[in-house]
C-alpha positions in Angstrom: 0.0 0.0 0.0 2.8 2.4 0.9 4.5 1.7 -2.5 1.3 2.7 -4.4 0.9 5.9 -2.2 4.5 6.8 -2.9 4.1 6.3 -6.7 0.9 8.3 -6.7 2.6 11.1 -4.7 5.5 11.1 -7.2 3.2 11.2 -10.2 1.2 14.1 -8.6 4.3 16.0 -7.8 5.6 15.6 -11.4 2.3 16.7 -12.8 2.2 19.8 -10.6 5.8 20.6 -11.6 5.0 20.5 -15.3 1.7 22.5 -15.1 2.5 25.2 -12.5 5.1 28.0 -12.8 7.8 27.9 -10.2 8.8 31.2 -8.5 12.4 31.8 -8.9 14.4 33.0 -5.9 16.0 36.3 -7.0 19.7 36.4 -7.0 21.7 39.5 -6.3 21.9 40.4 -10.0 18.2 39.8 -10.6 17.1 41.7 -7.5 18.9 44.9 -8.3 19.5 45.7 -12.0 22.7 47.5 -12.5 23.8 49.9 -15.2 27.3 50.0 -16.6 27.8 53.8 -16.1 27.0 53.9 -12.4 30.2 54.0 -10.3 31.2 54.2 -6.7 31.9 57.9 -7.1 28.3 58.5 -8.2 27.1 56.6 -5.2 29.2 58.7 -2.8 28.1 61.9 -4.5 24.4 60.9 -4.3 24.7 60.1 -0.6 26.5 63.4 0.0 23.8 65.4 -1.8 21.0 63.6 0.0 22.7 64.4 3.3 22.8 68.1 2.5 19.2 67.9 1.4 18.1 66.3 4.7 20.1 68.8 6.7 18.4 71.6 4.8 14.9 70.1 5.2 15.3 69.5 8.9 16.2 73.1 9.6 12.9 74.9 10.3 13.3 77.3 13.2 16.3 79.4 12.2 15.7 81.2 8.9 19.3 82.3 8.4 20.7 78.8 9.0 18.0 77.4 6.7 19.0 79.8 3.9 22.6 78.9 4.4 21.9 75.2 4.2 19.7 75.7 1.2 22.6 77.4 -0.6 24.9 74.6 0.4 22.5 72.0 -0.8 21.9 73.7 -4.1 25.7 74.1 -4.6 26.3 70.4 -3.9 23.4 69.4 -6.1 24.8 71.4 -9.0 
């Protein structure tokens, strides 16, 4: 009886494998698509600009400091 159950289970598994799509586990390259022109220097520059932007956006009480940080952010962004 166990032999027949095992054969039935194997046949059912094989039928399911053929008829249903399997979800692939994403690898590192599939998860994040890369472009050839993006470099480490661009990553550092992007993080630096974002840091200046966050610093500017978080300054709300002092208008002179806010204007100064806005100019710094715009200069860094350029």
